[in-house]
C-alpha distance (Angstrom), angle and dihedral (degrees) to the residues before:
residue distance angle dihedral
M1 . . .
E2 3.73 . .
H3 3.85 118.9 .
R4 3.78 91.7 -119.3
L5 3.83 90.0 60.9
E6 3.77 90.7 50.8
L7 3.77 90.0 53.3
R8 3.82 90.7 48.7
T9 3.77 88.8 48.9
V10 3.77 96.6 57.8
V11 3.84 91.4 42.3
E12 3.82 92.4 51.6
L13 3.81 94.3 41.9
A14 3.77 89.2 54.2
R15 3.79 90.8 48.2
L16 3.82 97.4 44.3
G17 3.84 101.1 29.6
N18 3.76 92.8 -147.3
A19 3.86 131.0 88.7
R20 3.80 94.0 -147.8
R21 3.82 93.4 51.7
T22 3.77 89.5 44.0
A23 3.83 90.9 53.1
E24 3.78 90.4 49.3
S25 3.82 92.4 48.4
L26 3.76 91.1 51.8
G27 3.78 97.1 40.5
V28 3.86 93.1 -121.0
S29 3.80 133.4 111.7
Q30 3.84 122.0 -87.6
S31 3.87 87.6 -116.0
T32 3.79 88.4 57.3
V33 3.77 90.1 55.7
T34 3.82 91.7 47.0
E35 3.77 94.2 47.2
A36 3.80 92.4 48.5
L37 3.79 91.4 51.6
A38 3.79 91.1 46.3
R39 3.82 90.0 51.5
L40 3.81 93.0 49.9
E41 3.78 92.7 45.9
R42 3.79 90.2 52.7
S43 3.80 89.6 47.1
Y44 3.81 92.3 52.1
G45 3.81 93.4 37.7
T46 3.81 94.3 -129.5
R47 3.77 143.7 69.9
L48 3.77 113.7 -83.3
F49 3.79 96.8 -172.0
D50 3.76 135.8 33.9
R51 3.79 108.3 -135.9
D52 3.82 126.9 -161.2
R53 3.72 139.6 137.0
K54 3.77 92.1 -71.0
G55 3.78 92.2 57.4
S56 3.83 140.0 -99.2
R57 3.79 125.2 -43.4
P58 3.82 126.2 -179.2
T59 3.84 116.3 -105.9
A60 3.84 115.4 -135.8
T61 3.82 89.7 -88.9
G62 3.80 89.0 43.6
T63 3.78 90.6 55.9
V64 3.82 90.6 55.4
V65 3.82 90.7 47.2
V66 3.74 93.7 48.0
E67 3.84 91.7 51.1
A68 3.82 91.7 47.8
A69 3.81 90.3 48.6
R70 3.80 90.3 49.3
R71 3.74 91.8 52.4
S72 3.75 91.7 45.6
L73 3.77 91.6 53.9
E74 3.82 91.0 50.5
I75 3.81 90.5 58.8
């Protein structure tokens, strides 16, 4: 997966709060979203999203990463 798609994934996941809807929005599979998030979390060494039955919400670190990703995508 290209890095740009990983950035788009975290931004969309933060916006939509759901991996399935994020996958649909990006035109990829839900497993692609899950794998991208797992790769980024391994890379940063921490969870970026809290996930439960209600959806996904950025952690404190995740909020910083999402904002940085948003800015990077604007460039």
